[in-house]
N, C-alpha and C positions, 0 to 999 in steps of 0.2 A: 636351197636358198642359200643365195650367194650372202659371205658380208659384202659386197660392193650394193646389193638392192636394198637390204637393209639400212645399210649407211644412207642411201640414195634416200629413202622414206623418211630419216628422220633430219634429215639436212633439209625435206622440203617441206617439211610441217612443222619445223622449230620454232616458228611465229606462234599458230596454234597452239601447240604445245604450251607457249608460255602466256598466253593470254586463256586458256583452259586451267591451267594452275592461278591464276589471278582470279578466275570466277570463284573457285574452290577458296585462296584463300580471303577471297571477302565475306566467306560465312564467318560470324563472330560466336564459333562451337566453345562458349568457355563451359567448359562442363563443371565446373565450380560455382557458379554462380544459378541461382534456380530463375531468375529475371532472363536468363541465355535460355532456358530448356527449348522455347521452341526453336530456337538456332539451331540446337543439337541434332535436332530431328531432323530439321530442314537441311542440315549439311550431309546425313544420313541417307536422304531420299535423294539428293542434290548426287552424291558418289552412287548408290545404288544405280540411277539414271544414269550417270556416264559410264560404268561397270557395263552396264547392258547395250552401250550404243557402240561401243568396240567389239563388242562380238562375243563378249563369255556366255556360255549354255546357261548356265543356271546362276542368277541373282537374287539374294533373298535379305531381308529386313529381319532379324532376330528380335524381339522384345526382349528384355528384362527387367529386373526391378529397378533399375537405374535406366540409364541411355541406352538406345539400342546399339545391337552390332551387325556392321554391314557384310555379309558373308558371300559367297561367290565361290565357282569353281569353274573350271575346262578340263574334263578328262576325257578326253578322245584320241588318248594313242596306248593301246592295250600292249602290256609288257614295257611300256616305260619306267620309269621313278618318278614319283608323286612328290610336289614340294608345297608346304603352307607357305604362302607370302602373309607377314604379320605387322600389322602398321597401327596407327590411332587417328582419328579425325578429327577428335577432341584440343582445346589448346588450352596453355595458362590464359589468367586475365592479365589486359593489355596495362593495369598499371604500376608506374606513374605516368599519366596521359603525358604530364607536362615537358617528360622529360622522350618523347618520342619525335625526332624530326619530321617524319611525316605521318598522317595519322595511321594508327595498328592496322587497321583493316584494310586500309585501299593502297593496298600493294605496288611500291614504288622501285623502278632500277636507279640508283648511284653507284658509281663507278664500278661498273658489272657485278653488285650485286642487286639480289631482293632484297628490299626489307618492307617486312610486317609480321605479323602475331602469327604464330606456324608454319612460316620460312620453313625454317629447318627441321622443326618438330612439332610436328612430323609428316605436313602434310607435303614439303616439297618433296622429301626420300623417299616416302611411299609412290607420290605422283610419280616419279622415274621407273620406278618398276610398273606401274599402270598404261603408262605410254611406250614401254618397252614389249608389252603384251600387245600391245593395239600395233606394234608394229609389224611381228609376227604374224599375229592372225590377217592382216593387210596383206602383205607381201607374199606370204604363204598360205594360206586360207586355214592353218593349223597350229598346235603347238608341236614343237618335237616333245615334250615331255606334259606330265596331267600337273595343273596349276588348282590351288585352292590359296582363297584368301579371306584372313582373318582380320579386320579390322573394328576396333572397339572403339566406342565414345568415352570412357570413364580412366585414360590412362592417368590424367593429371589428378584424377581424386583416390588412386591407388588400385583400380580395377577392380573393385568388391564384387559384382556380376561375373567377369571373365574366368574365375578359376572353376566354380560352379557348373557354368556354362561348357568351357572344355571337358569335363567330367563327367556331364551329361552327354555329350556329344563326341565323343572318344572314338568311335569306329568313323561317323564321318569326317573327323579332322586326320585320318589314319596317314601318314607322309613317311618318304624315306628322310625328310631335313626340312627344316625350319628355315628360313631366308627372312632377316629382319632387318631393317636401313632406318636405324633410331639412333647413332651414336655418330663420332666423327672419324676422319680419316688422320693419320699422325701429324700432318703437316701437310701445307697446301703443295699441291702437286705430288706427294707421296701417298699412294692408298696404303691404306691398312686393313686386316681381317683381325678382330675382336676373338680372341680366344679363349678369354677365361674372366671372370666377374666374381669378384669376394661378393658373400652373403651378408647378413645381418642380424644381429639380435639387440634392440630397442628397451632401454628399461627407463623407470623412473626410480629412486631412492629418496625414504624421506625419512629423516632422524626428530622423532618427538624425545623434547626433557620433559621440564616444567609446563604445568597446564593452563598456562598463561604467561605474556611476556612480562619479564621482574626487571625491577630498576637495578641497573647493573653497580650501583653504588653501596645498595642494601645486601645484594646477594651474589656479586661476581667475586669470583674465586672462592664460593661454598658451595654452587650449585654445578650441573653440567649444563654446558653451553652446546646446543645441536651443532651451532654454524663451526668450533672448533674441532668435534666430535667427526661430523661430515669433510670439513677440510682434512683431518688425519687421518680419515678412510680411503679417503679418493686417491691421497699422494702414495700412501702404501701398494698401488695396487698395479706401481710399477718397480722395478728394479733400478741400481744406479747404471744397466747397461741399455737401458729402454724396452727389455720384455717385459709384458704381462705378467704377475705374481700371485696368480693365481694359480694354485696347485692342478695340475691335469688340464691348463686351457690350451697345450701344446700339444698334450698326447696325438693325436690325430691329425696334424699337420702333414700333409703332404710335403718329403721335402724338396726342392728346389734343385732339379738335377742342373749338371756343369753343361751339358749342351744348351739347356735351356738361360741358364746367366751366361753362357756366351753369347747367345742371339741379341738377348736383351743389353748385354754392354755395345753391342754393335750399333743400338740403334741413334741417330744425330741426338744425343739431347744435352742441354745447358741448363747447369745449376743455376747460374750467375744470372740466367732471364726467368728460369722457375723461382729463384728467391726473392726478383725485382718485383712479377709479376703477383708472388704473394705478400710482399712488402716486408720482407723479414731479412733480419742482417746476416743468419747463420742458419744451417739445417741441423736439425734432430732428426731422433728416431735410433729403431735397433741395431745394436754393433753389430758389425759383420755382413752387411748389408748394403746395397748400394740407394739410391734414390729412385727407383724407378720398381726395381725389387721389392722396397717399402712399402708402395704406392699402391703395386700390382698383387704381389703376390706372398706379402706378407700379413696376419692376422692382426686386427689391433684394439686397442679400447681407449674411446677419446670421452670426456667429460665434454658436453654440448650444451650446456646451461648450468646454472645454480643460483638461487634466491635463498634468501633467510632475513628474517629482522626486519630492522628500518632502512629503508631505500630511498626515502624523499629527502627534499632538498633540506638543509640545515643540519642540524644534531639531535640525535634522541637517543639517551643512553640505555640501551634494554639488552637485556639477555634474550632471545625468542625461544619462541614454546616449539617451533620446528626450525627447521634448512631443509629444503629438496635440492635435490640436483638429476640432472638427466643424461643418461649418458649411450654410448651406440660401440657395440662391437664390429669390427669387418672381419668376418669369416674366409678362409681358403679352402680347398680340399684337404684333407676329408673332415672338415669338421660340421658337426650336426647345429642349426639353434638352438633348437632343443637341448641340447646336451650342454652347450654354452649358459643357456638360461638358468641351468640346474646348477650349477658348477658357480656362475657368479655371485647369485642368490645365495647359495650356500658357503660361501667365501663371506659375504658381509655380514651374513647371520652370524657369524663364528667370527670376525674380527669387531662386532660393534660391542661397545662396553655394556654393563647389567646396569648402569646407570641409565640410558636410553634405550626406547623401543623404535625398532624401524620398522618400515612398511616398504613394500618394493613390488612395482605394479610393473607388469608386460604391457609393452605395445608392438607395434608388429616387426615381423622378422623376416628372412627369405634363407633358401639355400644358395650355396657359391657353386659355381658354373665353370667347368674345366673341358673345353670341346677336343677332341683330338685334329689335331695341326696336319695328319696325317691321312684324315676323313677323307672320300672321293668329294665329296658336296664340298668342303673346304679347298681343296685343292682344284676343283672346278672355278670357285668363285676365283681365286688367285690368278688362276689363266687366263681369267675374263678381265678381271682389273687389270693386269697387265699390260694383255691388247689393248684395253681402253684407254689407258693415260700414260702409255708408253713408257714404263716406269715399275719396276720390280717392285712389288707390294711387302710388306711387312706384316710379323704378327706383334700385336701389341696387346697390355692386358688392360684390363679395365678398373679402376679402384671402386669404384658403387656397384649397386645393386640392380638389376631390371628382373625383379620377383618373375615376370610370365616364362624367361628362358627357363628356369628351372621348371616352370609349371610344365610349359612342352619336356623337359627331359623328364621329366619324373610318370608323367600320363600319357603323354604319348611314344614313351620312350625315343624320342626323335635328338637328333642334333642338331644343335643351330647355328646358322651361319651369320654371325653378324659383321654386315657387311656397311660399313660407315658413308655416309657419303657429305658429312657434315664437316666443317671443323671448331676448334674447341672455343677459337673465337668468338662464335656465331649468336651470342648472347641470346642464349636456350634463356625462358623466363625472367628475361629481363628487356627491357625497353630498345628499341631498334635492335630486334630480331634480323637475323639474314640469312641468305642463302646466294652463297657464290653462282654466276648463272654459268660459268665454267663447269661447276660441281653438277649441278643439276642435268647439264646436256651429256656430259661424261657419264653420271650416272644411268642415264638411260640408254646411252651405246653398253656400259658396262651389262644391264640387266639383261640386255637384248643379247650381247653374247655369251651370256651364263645360261639362259637355257639350251640353247645350242651345247656350250660348254660339259654339261650333267648328262645327255645320252647317254 
């Protein structure tokens, strides 16, 4: 099969691809809203029917305790490697509706961009892979490699059904690598592979003092104030150099190599634009590291919310009975979320004064992920990106967490190729979500090239 024949098929059918994507985007598959339960199921059925229509051998709807999983495979290449494509068909709620320029579930093209809920997260990016598979099957009659697809309907609600299903179906899902497009390029026209993701440990701490709120005039200065104590505890969690001061926090942090730091330094990063986007006047963080190193490759601890006492209109002079804070730790290889939880909890219990009681609630967490840049699947994706975009792709890190990537690494023992097709300004989870038409069509080309490069 020649690149020219594939390219001709993609160009001839580009308008149909777009209309099919619009059909997919019109389904309001909002997984967080029970009122849309039938829409979510309907979206799974639509997607399964579409996968059958392009010629995949096996397509199934897998029921779970929540929303269904769409599973498909086409494994007719004996001796060739096997790859798993992951994506999700559920979307975020569209609220607030009055901020949308056009209806969220009526896809509209403006200024070369597709506007709709799910346009880039993740229907548009996933659909690029579907159309690439179609092109190979239509032009060549078969795929050069074995391909499996796992498309869930609960990503936007934390994927509660996914991990147990992956554990149960470990043998069926066996693969050489996982391919995911649910992230971003580095910049317009500059494709990228995300090779690292930070993990997460999330906590809520409550400091309890008096049995009830007290009058600050009668009791102030004579009793413990939970807000003051909590603030002191939180303030002590970082030293003057911006490092987390919890003993043992950095014991298993994989050091940044000089070659890796040099590659990050080459990226066209505009600190002034970064500050303007964040609305800040100056940067802060761990001394000795650049902004990209801090946000991609170093662990952090941040307070995410704090509450206590009287917060209504006017004045009420009380010493509160309790105060609470929520905070998260972003983790890097080789930190364990379980170990960090134990360190944080032990440290908070140690520094809390005897005059108060503290209660710590653990929330969700996730493991950090680091994919070897020299992995053959990663290098194949780099070649496919360069061929499609006519630009040399770059390696980037991800400051956030994608728990499913760690699940695939731990359960399937397979590396993940994170090949984002979106952009950071695509307004994921916000009104007026978009996906550039150029990125959609270039993403299809990239995926089509990828399967040949992976042989």
